[in-house]
N, C-alpha and C positions, 0 to 999 in steps of 0.2 A: 582814473582808477580809484583815487582816494575818495572821490565822490561816491562811487559804488560801495566802497568799504563802509563809508559813513552810513549809506542807505541801508545796507545789510545789517549793520550794527544797530541802527534805529529799529529795524523790524524785529531783531532778536530781543531788544529791550521791551518793545511793545508786547511780544509774545510772552516774555518772562513776567511782566507786570500783570498781564491778563490771567496767566496761570496762577499767580499769587492771589489776584483778586478772586478768582474762582475758588481757590482753596479757602480763602477767608470767608467767602460767601457760604461754602459748604460747612465750614466750622460754625459760622453764625447760625446757619439753618439747623445744625445739630443742637446748638445750645438752645435755640428757640423751641425746637421740638421737645426737648427735655422739660420745658416749662408749660407744656400743653396739658390741661386737666379736663377730663370729661365727667360731668356730673349728671346723674339721672334726675329728671324732673317728672313729677306726677301731677295731674290736674286736680290737686287739692289746694285749698286756699293758703294754708300755712306752708305747704311745700313750694308753691310758686313764690311765696314771699321770701323764704330763706334761701332758695336756690338763686334767685336774682340778687339777694343781698350778698351772698358769697361770691357770685360772679363779679359784682362790682368791687368788692374788697380785694379779691385776688388779682383782678385786672389792674387795680391801682398799684399793686405790688409787682407788676411786670409779668404776670402769668396770662396765658391765653386760655380762656375758659369756654367750653362748649356745653350747652345744656341739651341733653337728649330726652325727648318726651317719650316716656315708657310707662307701662303699668307696673305694679309692684312685682308680679311674678317674673316678668321679663327683666326688670331691674336686677333682681337677685341672680337670675341666670347669667346676665351679662357681667356682673361682678365675679361670679364663679368662673366664667370663661376668660376674664381679663379684658373684655371689650369695653368695660366701663370702669372708671377709677373710683367714683364715690357715689353713695346714696346718703342723703342727709337726714333721712327719716325712717327710723325703725322703732316701733312701739313695743315695749316689753314691760312686764313679763307675759302678758296674755295675747295682745292683738296679733303680733308677728312671731309668736312662739313657733309656729309651724315652719317659718323660714329659718329661724335660728336652729331648730332641730335638723333641718334638711341641709343647711350650708355651713354649719359651725366649723367644719374642718377645712373648708375651701374659701371662706370669706371671713375677713376680719370684722367682727362686731365689737365696736368700742365699748369698753366698760364706762367711759365717760358719758355723761348725759348733758343735753343742752336745755332740756325742759323737764321739770320734776313734778308737775302737778296736772298731768293730763287726765282726762276722763272720757270714757266711751260708754254708750248705751243706747237704748231705744228712746226716742224723743217724740213728744206730741205737743200740740199747742196748749197753752195754759187754760184756754176756755173749755177744754174737755175735763171738767172738774171731777167727774166720777171715775176717771181713768188715771190712776196714780201708780199702778204697778203692772209689770208684765203679766201677772196673774189675772188682771182684769180684762185682758184683751179678748179672750175667747167669748166672754159674755157680751161683747160688743162687736162681734165679728162682722155683722152686716153693715155696721156703721163705717167700717174700713174696707168693705167689699172683700174681706179676707186677704188683703195685700199689705205687705211691708215694702215700701219703695226704697230700694237700695241704690248703690253706686257701682264702682268698678268691680267686675267679677273676680279680679285677681287680688283684691285687697284682703288682708288678714281679717279685718273687721267683718267682712262679708261671710267668711268661713265661721267666725265666732257666732254671728247671727244665725247661721244655719244650725249650729250646735244648740243655740238658745231655743230655737223652734222645737228641736227634739226634746230638750230638757224639760220644757214647760208643756210639751204636747200641744203646741199652738196649731190651730186650724187655719194657718196663714201660709201664703206663698211669698217667698222673697224674690222680688223682681230686680234684676241687675240693670243698671243703666250707666250713668256717669255722675260725678258730683254736680256739675252744672245742671243736668237734667233733674236730679233729685231735688236740688235747691229750688229749681223752677217749679216743681210740683208742690213744694212747701209754700212758696209765695202764692201760687194759684189757690191752694186750699185755704190758706189764711185769709186771702182776699174775699173768699166766699163764706168764711167761717165754717168750713167743712172739716171732717175728720181726716187726719193723715198720721201715719206712724213711720218713722225713718230711723236708721242707725246713724247717729251723729257723734261728734267728738268735740271736746274743748281742749285747746283754744280754737275758736272759730268765730269769724265776724257775724255769723248768722244769729248768734245769741244776743248781739247788741241791736240787731235790726228787728227781730220778732220776739214775742213773748212765748218762750218754749220751756218745757220742763223734761228732765230725765225721768223715765219710769223706774220705780224701785225694781231691783233685781235680787230677790231673796236668796236665790241659789248661787248668786255671784258668778254667773257664767261669763259676764264681761270683765270680771275682776274689779279690783279697787282702783287705786291711783296708778296710772301708767306713767312711765318715764320714756322720753324720746332720746334715742341714741343715733349715732351715724355708723355707717359701715363702709369699708374700703376693700378693694381687691388685694389679694396677696402681693406683697412687694411694694405697695404704695408708700408705706412708711419709710422704707429704705430709699425709694426714689425721691420722695418729697418730705424729708424729716421736719422741715420748717412748717409746712402746711399741716402736716399731721398733728403737730403740737398746737397750732392755732385752733384746729377743730376740737382738740381736747380741752382747750381753755374756754371755749364758747359756752356761754350760759345766759339764759334769758328768763325773765319772770313774766307773769300774766300781762302786765301793763305793756312791757316792751314788745312782746310778740303781737299783742293786740294792735298796738299802734303801727307796727311794721306791716301787718296784714292790711290795715286800713289804708296806709299810704300806697301800697302796691295795688290794692283793689280799685282805688279811686283814680289812679293815674292812667293816662292814655297808654303809656308804655310801662309795663311792670318794672323794667330795669331803672327807668327814671324815677319811679316812685321809691324804689329801694335806695337809690343814690341820695334822694332828698332826706330819707330817714337816716341814712348813714351820716350825712352832714350835721344833722341835729343831735347825733349820739356819738360824737367822736371819742369822748372819754371812755365810753363803754367799749367801742371797737378797739381802742388802743390797749385795753386790758386783755383782749384776746390775741392781738397780733404783734405786740411789742414786748 
């Protein structure tokens, strides 16, 4: 009888320990879940670079980070609906002003900026010496086949380019594609020394690879200097106060973002390229996250 009592006691202990383990696992799962962050990624060179950089930094700090590939319009809608935690790239005061106006009450647009010297405009190869202003385009319409080669249709810059076409009464059509397709068209045109005009922005690696120039914009449709902000869903700052502060501390100059983009672009895996850059810039990273 004692043998059966001992056996039953042993079973009860196993059940109790299993229940405790299950409870601990649930607790740990809940704790892990609270450290999961979803960041929107857009197929733009600098966006791929900074999203992978922050994924690497946050995962070092114990967070689980998922990058969701979205266009700008869907990104803003997902922040508004709470399906996305963070967007690391909002250009103001001009390029993404439409999104600020539309979502300013339902999305947190940070006043802090991580890059303060951005520029946007129409760009042509430097060998087109007679074309230096947007106002010169109509006179050379046939040279460009009446086309401005664009990128993502949801991008704020594409909407600003449409406005620029109206402001200058350009006899051009803006063709939407993607950033890789647009850059491929630039490479092809330059290889043949043909004419091409595209909406582009700095910082971007393309300016170090090809001789390009921004066209003058006398009406200032594209605006002057742009600053790059980040945006988060409502409640993110309360859920992740530490990470929110790190994002606000984040600051990069031309050289730093240029090197990061280069590391990410030339690596087989963008995340590995970002990690290599992080290792070489620990002092800067520590200014943001410590």
